[in-house]
Each structure stands twice: as C-alpha cells, then as structure tokens.
C-alpha positions as CSV (number, residue, x, y, z in Angstrom):
1,M,9.2,3.8,22.6
2,G,9.6,1.8,19.6
3,L,10.8,-2.1,19.4
4,E,14.5,-1.4,18.6
5,Q,15.0,-2.9,15.1
6,G,18.2,-5.2,14.7
7,G,17.3,-5.9,18.4
8,D,17.4,-9.8,19.8
9,Y,13.7,-10.0,20.1
10,W,12.9,-8.4,17.2
11,A,15.3,-10.7,15.0
12,A,13.7,-13.3,17.0
13,L,10.3,-12.3,15.4
14,Q,11.7,-11.9,12.1
15,L,12.2,-15.2,12.4
16,D,9.2,-16.6,13.6
17,E,7.8,-18.7,10.7
18,E,4.1,-18.7,11.7
19,L,4.6,-14.5,11.7
20,A,5.9,-15.1,8.4
21,A,3.2,-17.2,7.1
22,Q,0.4,-14.6,8.9
23,R,2.1,-11.7,7.2
24,K,2.7,-13.4,3.6
25,D,-1.1,-13.6,3.4
26,A,-1.7,-9.8,4.2
27,P,-2.2,-7.3,1.4
28,K,0.5,-5.4,0.1
29,T,0.8,-2.1,0.6
30,S,2.7,1.5,-0.5
31,R,1.7,3.1,2.6
32,P,4.4,4.5,5.2
33,P,5.6,2.3,8.1
34,L,3.3,2.2,11.1
35,R,6.4,3.0,13.0
36,G,7.7,6.5,14.6
37,Y,3.7,7.6,13.4
38,D,2.1,9.0,16.8
39,R,-0.4,11.4,17.1
40,L,1.9,15.1,16.3
41,V,3.2,13.2,12.8
42,S,-0.6,12.6,12.1
43,T,-1.7,16.0,13.1
44,L,1.0,17.4,10.4
45,M,-0.2,15.1,8.2
46,D,-4.0,16.2,8.8
47,V,-2.6,20.2,8.1
48,I,0.0,19.5,4.9
49,D,-4.1,18.0,3.6
50,V,-6.1,20.9,3.7
51,T,-2.9,22.8,2.8
52,I,-2.3,20.9,-0.5
53,R,-6.6,20.7,-0.5
54,A,-6.8,24.5,-0.4
55,N,-4.5,25.3,-2.8
56,A,-4.6,22.7,-5.3
57,A,-6.6,23.1,-8.9
58,D,-8.7,20.3,-8.5
59,P,-9.8,19.5,-4.5
60,A,-12.1,16.5,-4.8
61,A,-9.2,15.4,-6.8
62,F,-6.8,15.1,-3.8
63,T,-7.0,12.2,-1.7
64,G,-5.1,12.9,0.9
65,I,-1.2,11.2,1.8
66,P,-1.5,8.0,2.4
67,R,-1.1,7.1,6.2
68,P,-0.1,3.6,7.9
69,Y,-1.6,0.2,7.0
70,T,-3.5,-0.4,10.4
71,G,-5.0,-3.6,12.0
72,I,-8.4,-1.5,11.0
73,D,-7.6,-1.2,7.4
74,A,-6.8,-5.3,7.6
75,L,-10.1,-6.1,8.9
76,A,-11.9,-3.6,6.4
77,V,-10.2,-5.6,3.6
78,R,-11.4,-8.8,4.7
79,E,-14.7,-7.8,5.1
80,R,-14.7,-6.6,1.5
81,N,-13.0,-9.4,0.4
82,N,-15.4,-11.6,2.3
83,R,-18.4,-9.6,0.5
84,M,-17.2,-10.1,-2.3
85,A,-16.7,-14.1,-2.0
86,D,-20.5,-14.6,-0.8
87,I,-21.8,-12.5,-3.7
88,V,-19.3,-14.7,-6.3
89,A,-20.9,-17.6,-4.1
90,K,-24.3,-16.5,-4.5
91,A,-24.2,-16.1,-8.6
92,T,-21.9,-18.6,-9.3
93,P,-24.2,-22.4,-10.7
94,K,-23.7,-25.2,-7.8
95,E,-22.2,-28.1,-9.0
96,V,-24.4,-31.0,-9.3
C-alpha cells in the first residue's frame, strides 16, 4: 500500500515548501522510483542481473540494473561529500 497519487495528502506534500527545499538539495538520479518497488521486484531484478551477467560477453563490465534511490544511498553520498570537503579543507591553505 502506498500513498495514492493525486489524493489530498499527496497534493499537500507536493505543495509543502519545506519539503521542496529539502528535495531541491537532493542529488538528481536516473534510477527508477521507489514507489511499487517491493521484495518481489527486487528478487526479479536480481534474477535478471544474474541472467544478463551469465550471458554477457564481458560479465565484469555489466554493473547491474539500477535500483531505486534510497535514504541509504543519500547518506552514502552525503558522507562521501563530507569526506571530500574535509580533504579539500586540509589541502587548501588558510587565509591570513
């Protein structure tokens, strides 16, 4: 069961300016939407990945079918960006 698109609650979320500001900073992705992605779809995608990899000319070159972008992915991106910012801050001379 998901949030019905086009319903009153969904519309209210789409009009919320605070949520829009948070989403504006989120990384853009070409991954499929999370809505409708469940354990069955995940398993089917795993089977498709294995099938394609088994029949590929260069199995190592196949990176798999993209999965939906999740909070775990957002956290990993944020942590990577923070580490990079720390490296740049340490390598950049301080202004006097």
